[in-house]
C-alpha positions as CSV (number, residue, x, y, z in Angstrom):
1,M,-134.9,-57.2,141.0
2,T,-135.7,-60.4,142.7
3,S,-137.9,-60.7,145.8
4,L,-134.7,-61.6,147.7
5,T,-133.4,-58.0,147.7
6,P,-136.1,-56.6,150.1
7,L,-135.6,-59.6,152.4
8,L,-131.9,-59.0,152.4
9,L,-132.4,-55.3,153.1
10,A,-134.8,-56.0,155.9
11,T,-132.5,-58.6,157.5
12,A,-129.5,-56.2,157.2
13,V,-131.4,-53.4,158.7
14,N,-132.5,-55.5,161.7
15,L,-129.0,-56.8,162.3
16,V,-127.5,-53.3,162.0
17,M,-130.1,-51.8,164.4
18,A,-129.5,-54.6,166.9
19,Q,-125.7,-54.1,166.7
20,A,-126.1,-50.3,166.9
21,A,-127.8,-50.6,170.2
22,Q,-124.8,-52.5,171.6
23,E,-122.0,-50.4,169.9
24,P,-123.3,-47.0,168.9
25,K,-120.2,-45.8,167.0
26,Q,-118.8,-49.0,165.5
27,W,-121.7,-50.9,164.0
28,I,-121.5,-49.8,160.4
29,G,-119.1,-51.3,157.9
30,R,-117.9,-50.1,154.5
31,C,-119.4,-51.1,151.2
32,E,-117.1,-53.8,149.9
33,P,-119.0,-55.6,147.2
34,V,-116.2,-58.0,146.2
35,N,-115.6,-59.1,149.8
36,A,-119.3,-59.4,150.3
37,V,-119.7,-61.8,147.4
38,M,-116.8,-63.9,148.7
39,V,-118.2,-64.0,152.3
40,M,-121.8,-64.7,151.1
41,N,-120.6,-67.5,148.8
42,Q,-118.6,-69.2,151.6
43,A,-121.7,-69.0,153.9
44,L,-123.9,-70.5,151.2
45,T,-121.4,-73.2,150.5
46,E,-121.6,-74.1,154.2
47,G,-125.3,-74.7,153.8
48,K,-126.5,-71.4,155.3
49,T,-129.7,-69.7,154.2
50,D,-129.7,-66.6,152.1
51,A,-130.5,-64.5,155.2
52,E,-127.8,-66.1,157.2
53,A,-125.3,-65.6,154.4
54,F,-126.2,-61.9,154.2
55,A,-125.9,-61.7,158.0
56,A,-122.3,-63.0,157.6
57,V,-121.7,-60.1,155.1
58,V,-122.9,-57.6,157.7
59,E,-120.8,-59.3,160.4
60,A,-117.8,-59.1,158.1
61,R,-118.5,-55.4,157.9
62,S,-118.7,-55.4,154.1
63,F,-122.1,-53.7,154.0
64,D,-122.8,-50.1,154.9
65,G,-126.5,-50.3,155.3
66,S,-127.4,-48.6,152.0
67,K,-129.6,-49.8,149.1
68,A,-126.8,-48.7,146.8
69,C,-124.4,-51.1,148.5
70,I,-126.9,-53.9,147.8
71,D,-127.0,-52.9,144.2
72,F,-123.1,-52.9,144.1
73,I,-123.0,-56.4,145.7
74,R,-125.5,-57.7,143.2
75,E,-123.4,-56.1,140.3
76,A,-120.2,-57.7,141.7
77,S,-121.9,-61.1,141.9
78,M,-122.9,-60.7,138.3
79,N,-119.2,-59.9,137.3
80,M,-117.9,-62.7,139.6
81,R,-120.6,-65.3,138.7
82,E,-118.2,-68.0,137.3
83,G,-116.0,-68.0,140.4
84,Y,-118.8,-67.6,143.0
85,P,-121.9,-69.2,141.4
86,R,-123.9,-69.7,144.7
87,T,-123.9,-66.0,145.4
88,F,-124.9,-65.2,141.8
89,Q,-127.7,-67.7,142.0
90,S,-128.9,-66.5,145.4
91,L,-129.0,-62.8,144.3
92,W,-130.2,-63.2,140.8
93,M,-131.9,-66.5,140.2
94,D,-133.9,-67.3,143.4
């Protein structure tokens, strides 16, 4: 695992908790790794940082807040690395 995974998890938890305070029942999304890879790649292509790209994944409700979901997103990025190279590089190489 890279050192990015704890940073992503911490960022996601902070975002989820902030949103939970505003909307108690509707803050959590579903774990959708393929969509998360696409959203993250788009954000990285736009020049956003890794944390901002993962925040976009949370905002798109493609992350359910679990560590398992982060693992699924990383696995999906491995499988989709040719079509979405920025996400792969962000999650595996940095």
